[in-house]
Backbone bond lengths (Angstrom), bond angles and torsions (degrees), N, CA, C in turn:
res aa  C-N    CA-C-N  psi(-1)  N-CA   C-N-CA  omega(-1)  CA-C   N-CA-C  phi
1 M - - - 1.438 - - 1.507 112.04 -
2 I 1.278 118.70 137.00 1.473 122.19 177.18 1.529 107.69 -68.62
3 T 1.301 118.26 148.07 1.474 118.33 -173.28 1.535 109.89 -142.46
4 I 1.294 114.69 -169.43 1.482 120.98 -171.62 1.539 109.24 -62.78
5 N 1.329 111.85 154.82 1.486 123.14 -179.54 1.536 112.54 60.63
6 Q 1.306 114.83 24.05 1.502 120.70 169.02 1.526 107.09 -113.92
7 K 1.344 113.01 152.49 1.439 118.62 -179.02 1.548 105.65 -75.38
8 F 1.380 115.06 139.83 1.436 122.16 178.35 1.592 105.41 -65.99
9 P 1.335 118.46 137.42 1.520 118.40 -175.74 1.533 111.29 -64.73
10 A 1.318 111.99 151.26 1.520 120.70 176.64 1.532 107.48 -68.07
11 F 1.343 113.80 140.23 1.455 118.60 177.96 1.557 107.40 -158.76
12 N 1.310 114.92 158.92 1.479 124.40 169.62 1.523 104.98 -145.01
13 K 1.309 117.48 111.67 1.466 123.77 -171.96 1.471 111.15 -130.30
14 V 1.363 115.55 154.80 1.462 120.21 171.44 1.488 108.71 -86.80
15 A 1.356 115.45 144.34 1.435 122.41 177.81 1.499 113.52 -136.24
16 V 1.348 117.81 155.23 1.407 119.42 166.84 1.478 109.82 -83.70
17 I 1.351 115.80 119.93 1.469 121.08 -174.04 1.568 111.42 -109.86
18 S 1.323 115.13 -14.01 1.424 119.36 -175.60 1.539 111.61 -158.87
19 A 1.306 117.02 157.29 1.463 118.72 174.39 1.526 111.39 -99.89
20 D 1.314 115.28 -0.04 1.517 122.86 -179.92 1.500 110.03 -73.72
21 Y 1.306 117.84 130.53 1.449 124.12 178.92 1.471 112.46 -54.69
22 G 1.338 117.79 129.17 1.396 124.10 -179.08 1.531 113.76 85.09
23 K 1.301 118.21 -11.14 1.475 122.20 -178.74 1.509 111.25 -122.25
24 E 1.337 117.19 20.55 1.467 121.05 -169.36 1.540 113.17 -72.63
25 F 1.365 115.47 -36.42 1.504 117.33 -172.51 1.477 113.37 -117.73
26 G 1.325 113.78 152.56 1.446 124.49 175.25 1.480 112.33 -152.59
27 E 1.269 119.87 173.41 1.471 125.32 173.32 1.455 115.89 -104.16
28 I 1.278 116.92 139.40 1.429 123.93 175.45 1.543 109.07 -123.87
29 S 1.328 117.03 133.68 1.426 118.59 -177.08 1.603 107.40 -128.15
30 S 1.330 110.11 162.25 1.516 116.83 177.97 1.485 110.65 -66.02
31 E 1.373 117.43 -23.14 1.467 119.57 178.15 1.556 111.33 -60.82
32 E 1.307 116.44 -28.44 1.460 120.97 -178.65 1.546 109.11 -74.64
33 L 1.301 120.06 -14.67 1.457 121.41 179.05 1.510 113.29 -81.08
34 V 1.377 115.24 -20.63 1.429 121.03 176.58 1.554 108.38 -99.59
35 N 1.274 114.16 122.13 1.521 115.05 -170.79 1.501 108.90 -153.32
36 S 1.286 113.41 164.94 1.487 120.27 -178.49 1.504 115.49 -101.09
37 D 1.360 115.82 3.03 1.455 118.35 -179.66 1.553 110.33 -102.37
38 D 1.304 119.39 25.09 1.499 124.21 175.15 1.525 109.89 56.53
39 R 1.324 119.43 32.79 1.439 123.23 177.18 1.494 113.80 -85.06
40 W 1.289 119.26 124.70 1.442 127.86 179.00 1.559 106.28 -85.59
41 T 1.339 114.37 168.42 1.497 117.67 174.69 1.553 107.27 -141.02
42 V 1.296 113.60 137.97 1.495 119.69 168.67 1.494 106.63 -117.00
43 M 1.314 116.27 119.40 1.441 123.89 175.06 1.548 109.13 -111.44
44 F 1.301 116.02 120.17 1.487 118.10 179.07 1.558 109.37 -121.26
45 W 1.285 113.33 141.49 1.485 122.86 -175.52 1.530 111.59 -110.85
46 W 1.334 115.83 144.17 1.460 118.59 169.72 1.535 107.74 -127.44
47 P 1.313 117.05 163.41 1.513 121.89 -174.90 1.505 114.94 -71.58
48 K 1.292 118.15 -51.90 1.488 120.43 -175.22 1.506 112.82 -149.82
49 D 1.273 118.07 146.35 1.444 123.40 170.65 1.577 107.39 -72.06
50 F 1.323 113.97 163.47 1.435 123.30 177.54 1.558 110.00 56.25
51 T 1.279 116.41 44.87 1.442 123.52 175.49 1.542 110.61 -122.63
52 F 1.359 119.51 -169.17 1.428 120.99 -171.47 1.530 115.88 -102.12
53 V 1.311 115.88 -45.96 1.488 117.19 -178.35 1.473 112.38 -77.63
54 C 1.361 114.06 -34.64 1.471 117.92 -174.54 1.550 115.41 -57.77
55 P 1.351 118.07 -45.73 1.475 117.68 179.64 1.536 114.09 -63.24
56 T 1.377 117.20 -26.85 1.403 118.92 178.33 1.541 112.89 -67.09
57 E 1.349 112.69 -36.04 1.469 121.71 177.55 1.537 110.18 -68.86
58 I 1.324 113.17 -52.50 1.504 119.34 -174.94 1.526 107.21 -60.24
59 A 1.364 119.20 -42.40 1.440 119.98 -178.10 1.549 111.54 -66.56
60 E 1.368 116.20 -34.34 1.425 117.85 179.22 1.489 113.47 -72.97
61 F 1.348 118.53 -35.72 1.472 120.93 169.03 1.535 110.28 -58.72
62 N 1.317 116.46 -42.98 1.487 120.28 -179.78 1.504 112.59 -62.09
63 K 1.430 115.39 -42.88 1.435 119.42 176.44 1.495 113.30 -59.33
64 N 1.312 116.36 -28.98 1.518 122.21 -177.76 1.531 109.88 -99.88
65 Y 1.373 121.01 10.88 1.382 123.06 -175.83 1.588 111.78 -54.13
66 G 1.367 116.50 -40.43 1.445 119.29 179.78 1.520 111.95 -66.39
67 E 1.362 117.79 -30.26 1.452 121.82 177.25 1.570 108.15 -63.01
68 F 1.333 116.92 -42.71 1.441 120.10 -176.56 1.558 107.80 -70.19
69 K 1.299 114.33 -42.50 1.505 119.70 178.72 1.503 110.40 -58.84
70 D 1.353 118.84 -43.18 1.428 123.49 179.76 1.554 109.80 -62.59
71 R 1.273 118.05 -24.92 1.495 122.68 177.56 1.526 113.13 -94.02
72 N 1.335 116.05 14.26 1.460 120.38 177.76 1.515 111.82 58.79
73 T 1.329 114.71 41.37 1.490 123.52 -172.56 1.459 111.58 -122.21
74 T 1.364 118.16 126.27 1.441 125.51 174.01 1.541 107.82 -79.75
75 L 1.287 119.41 133.76 1.446 125.81 177.64 1.503 109.94 -110.73
76 I 1.367 115.40 126.15 1.469 124.23 -178.66 1.488 109.33 -130.06
77 G 1.318 118.99 124.10 1.463 123.10 174.80 1.539 105.59 -98.06
78 A 1.369 117.78 154.55 1.447 122.52 -176.36 1.518 112.98 -154.43
79 S 1.286 112.17 151.33 1.507 119.19 171.29 1.540 108.19 -157.65
80 T 1.307 117.22 176.48 1.480 119.97 178.66 1.529 109.99 -90.30
81 D 1.348 119.66 6.12 1.405 120.81 173.79 1.574 114.39 -73.21
82 S 1.257 121.81 161.65 1.405 122.81 -179.45 1.528 112.44 -77.78
83 E 1.342 116.54 160.57 1.413 118.39 176.96 1.515 114.84 -62.48
84 H 1.323 115.67 -26.60 1.504 120.10 177.61 1.548 111.10 -71.70
85 V 1.323 114.16 -37.29 1.518 118.49 176.90 1.512 108.70 -69.82
86 H 1.363 117.11 -38.40 1.411 120.79 176.62 1.531 111.95 -57.48
87 L 1.345 112.55 -47.14 1.491 117.92 -178.94 1.472 112.76 -64.80
88 A 1.284 118.56 -42.93 1.477 123.50 179.37 1.539 109.70 -61.09
89 W 1.307 114.69 -45.27 1.495 118.84 177.96 1.506 111.60 -64.28
90 R 1.271 117.80 -42.49 1.450 123.75 -177.75 1.562 107.45 -63.43
91 K 1.298 117.90 -42.22 1.497 122.81 -177.81 1.541 111.74 -72.06
92 S 1.337 115.59 -27.34 1.486 119.02 -172.21 1.523 113.96 -98.13
93 H 1.370 117.58 -15.21 1.455 119.80 -175.67 1.490 107.50 -107.29
94 A 1.325 116.34 126.29 1.512 121.43 -175.33 1.507 111.42 -58.50
95 D 1.360 118.93 -39.40 1.457 120.34 -175.39 1.566 112.54 -77.84
96 L 1.317 117.86 -7.68 1.450 121.71 -177.59 1.518 114.28 -107.25
97 K 1.323 118.38 -10.57 1.480 123.03 -173.68 1.526 112.49 -61.45
98 S 1.287 118.18 -32.19 1.459 120.74 -173.57 1.544 113.85 -111.51
99 L 1.342 116.74 33.91 1.422 123.65 179.22 1.536 111.07 -56.22
100 Q 1.259 117.66 138.32 1.490 121.37 -179.60 1.530 110.45 -106.22
101 F 1.267 119.07 4.06 1.476 122.10 -178.15 1.515 108.05 -132.32
102 P 1.342 117.18 158.82 1.506 119.80 -177.34 1.553 111.36 -76.93
103 M 1.341 111.30 155.68 1.444 118.52 174.12 1.570 106.92 -113.39
104 L 1.301 115.16 102.89 1.441 122.59 -172.45 1.543 109.61 -75.19
105 S 1.315 119.77 142.13 1.395 126.79 -178.45 1.561 110.33 -110.67
106 D 1.313 116.62 124.08 1.455 122.05 -178.16 1.528 108.02 -123.04
107 T 1.369 115.73 60.44 1.478 119.04 -175.51 1.595 112.18 -64.30
108 S 1.298 116.84 -29.25 1.429 118.35 178.49 1.532 111.14 -77.76
109 K 1.319 117.55 -10.64 1.436 127.29 -179.57 1.500 113.64 59.89
110 S 1.338 115.27 14.67 1.449 122.15 -179.14 1.576 113.75 -66.65
111 L 1.299 114.15 -38.77 1.496 116.15 179.42 1.536 110.94 -73.28
112 A 1.389 115.78 -43.66 1.422 118.38 178.56 1.569 110.56 -61.90
113 E 1.304 115.37 -37.09 1.499 119.28 176.24 1.519 110.08 -66.48
114 A 1.272 119.47 -44.36 1.484 123.68 179.05 1.503 111.46 -58.16
115 L 1.377 114.64 -36.12 1.431 122.49 -179.31 1.516 112.56 -78.68
116 G 1.363 113.21 -18.99 1.475 116.66 -179.91 1.504 114.28 80.38
117 I 1.365 115.56 23.85 1.505 119.83 -176.25 1.511 111.98 -115.60
118 L 1.309 118.56 22.28 1.452 121.94 -180.00 1.532 107.05 -89.96
119 E 1.347 115.90 120.97 1.468 118.55 175.77 1.486 109.23 -67.83
120 S 1.315 115.80 140.83 1.488 121.58 -169.74 1.540 115.78 -70.02
121 N 1.358 116.63 -36.50 1.446 116.47 -176.72 1.527 117.09 -81.75
122 E 1.368 113.36 -52.59 1.521 118.35 -178.45 1.512 110.86 -90.07
123 K 1.312 119.73 -11.75 1.471 121.28 178.24 1.549 110.23 60.38
124 V 1.387 113.79 43.54 1.438 121.65 169.52 1.496 110.91 -116.10
125 A 1.286 119.87 161.05 1.458 122.63 -177.07 1.502 108.79 -75.72
126 Y 1.355 115.42 143.50 1.464 120.77 166.94 1.511 107.46 -71.12
127 R 1.336 113.38 166.41 1.525 119.64 176.04 1.507 106.95 -75.80
128 A 1.310 114.60 86.44 1.484 120.85 -177.76 1.520 110.26 -108.80
129 T 1.345 115.26 143.56 1.410 119.98 176.18 1.620 106.89 -129.42
130 F 1.333 110.57 135.34 1.493 117.00 -179.93 1.510 109.04 -125.24
131 I 1.336 116.64 129.99 1.466 120.34 169.85 1.488 105.78 -102.21
132 I 1.291 117.83 126.26 1.481 125.03 -173.64 1.553 108.44 -122.26
133 D 1.294 114.23 127.99 1.501 119.92 -175.30 1.545 108.56 -78.68
134 P 1.328 118.18 175.17 1.456 120.81 -177.54 1.547 114.43 -66.53
135 L 1.331 115.69 -13.45 1.483 116.32 176.02 1.543 113.09 -93.31
136 G 1.350 116.05 4.64 1.471 122.08 177.55 1.517 113.25 84.30
137 M 1.348 115.37 17.27 1.502 120.88 -178.50 1.545 107.84 -96.17
138 I 1.291 113.59 139.53 1.512 117.61 176.88 1.504 106.05 -75.98
139 R 1.376 115.61 129.43 1.459 119.75 178.09 1.486 111.14 -113.15
140 W 1.337 119.92 -15.05 1.446 122.08 -179.01 1.522 107.62 -155.65
141 V 1.345 116.70 138.46 1.476 123.88 174.49 1.516 108.38 -135.46
142 C 1.340 115.34 135.52 1.419 119.99 170.54 1.468 107.49 -139.21
143 V 1.351 116.70 131.31 1.432 122.92 -178.06 1.536 110.06 -127.87
144 N 1.374 114.69 124.06 1.439 120.05 179.17 1.559 107.79 -108.64
145 D 1.360 116.39 151.98 1.408 121.16 172.21 1.511 111.92 -60.17
146 L 1.294 117.60 164.35 1.430 121.64 -173.34 1.515 115.41 -58.97
147 N 1.300 119.26 -29.13 1.486 120.40 -176.89 1.505 116.31 -96.88
148 V 1.372 117.33 3.81 1.462 118.05 -178.43 1.546 110.08 -116.35
149 G 1.330 115.22 120.14 1.438 119.34 175.09 1.556 113.79 -71.95
150 R 1.337 110.88 157.54 1.511 114.41 -178.57 1.517 111.02 -94.03
151 N 1.394 113.27 178.21 1.462 119.40 -176.36 1.536 105.86 -115.47
152 V 1.283 118.56 110.73 1.441 124.27 -173.85 1.530 108.82 -69.06
153 N 1.303 118.30 -32.52 1.521 122.02 177.54 1.557 109.33 -63.64
154 E 1.329 116.11 -32.07 1.491 117.93 179.70 1.500 107.91 -72.29
155 V 1.340 119.46 -37.76 1.444 120.64 -179.83 1.527 108.51 -64.04
156 L 1.321 120.45 -40.11 1.432 125.76 177.75 1.519 111.55 -63.40
157 R 1.360 115.79 -41.33 1.478 122.59 -177.92 1.529 108.12 -65.91
158 V 1.345 115.59 -46.46 1.479 116.32 179.64 1.529 111.15 -64.72
159 L 1.350 117.33 -40.99 1.441 121.45 178.15 1.549 110.40 -56.75
160 D 1.303 113.95 -46.90 1.516 119.33 178.51 1.551 109.13 -58.46
161 G 1.293 119.63 -45.13 1.432 122.60 -179.81 1.523 113.14 -61.90
162 L 1.342 113.67 -46.79 1.483 117.87 177.47 1.548 111.34 -61.20
163 Q 1.308 116.66 -39.00 1.475 119.72 -176.14 1.537 110.49 -72.53
164 T 1.293 120.37 -17.55 1.502 120.38 175.69 1.515 111.50 -71.18
165 D 1.377 115.58 -28.44 1.463 123.04 -176.05 1.529 109.40 60.32
166 E 1.359 115.90 28.41 1.482 119.17 178.27 1.531 105.42 -128.38
167 L 1.331 115.24 177.92 1.447 121.12 177.70 1.597 107.73 -83.93
168 T 1.364 112.64 127.83 1.484 119.63 177.92 1.470 110.49 -118.19
169 P 1.371 117.62 127.65 1.432 121.67 -179.40 1.541 113.75 -72.19
170 C 1.314 113.75 171.94 1.476 121.68 179.18 1.527 108.74 -54.34
171 N 1.302 116.79 137.41 1.445 125.29 178.03 1.590 113.48 64.59
172 W 1.298 115.55 14.17 1.482 119.58 179.76 1.535 108.46 -61.15
173 E 1.308 112.68 143.80 1.547 119.41 175.88 1.490 106.33 -132.81
174 K 1.338 111.01 156.20 1.533 118.34 -179.32 1.495 109.77 -53.36
175 G 1.348 112.86 134.64 1.465 118.82 177.36 1.503 110.74 100.55
176 Q 1.345 118.97 -17.33 1.449 122.14 175.53 1.551 111.11 -83.69
177 E 1.303 114.83 163.25 1.473 117.56 176.43 1.471 113.33 -68.28
178 T 1.322 114.25 148.08 1.424 119.80 173.82 1.523 107.12 -98.25
179 L 1.359 116.72 172.40 1.461 119.06 -176.30 1.513 111.79 -87.03
180 S 1.299 116.04 145.07 1.484 122.93 176.46 1.524 108.36 -100.37
181 V 1.273 116.87 143.05 1.508 119.99 175.51 1.546 112.06 -102.91
């Protein structure tokens, strides 16, 4: 599995970027992750559309979209389902209709495979979360088994810690003192 201090793999994928007719799809590439405006990226993966745990996570990331935006962070959701399945799920699930971030499609499974998060039997992505710095380097990885949802508040806490560029103690939260050496 790819890990911290490694470059996020190159990719160019189709994503659902809107529910508006004629504006549903767009492309997202790894080149967008490397930028000069100090923008961070959080990319989180789920196993399958039209399941039970996945929409709870996606909806929670969406509820916290403003928190990520306030931290100058682009949020991208992803799975190995097609963009058409993403769109159908988004349109049919009440909690997904107003998503503010793209749903990336990795039908070739090439990105999930490059990240090392492809489950061996079903060939779906594990529940993986990557925090990527403005240089395109992975700074945090968390991977859950297929049946365990993640904690969006922990993703925000770690992002805050990384963005301080200082030492943060156990259970540190934004606004608390960092450690001095």
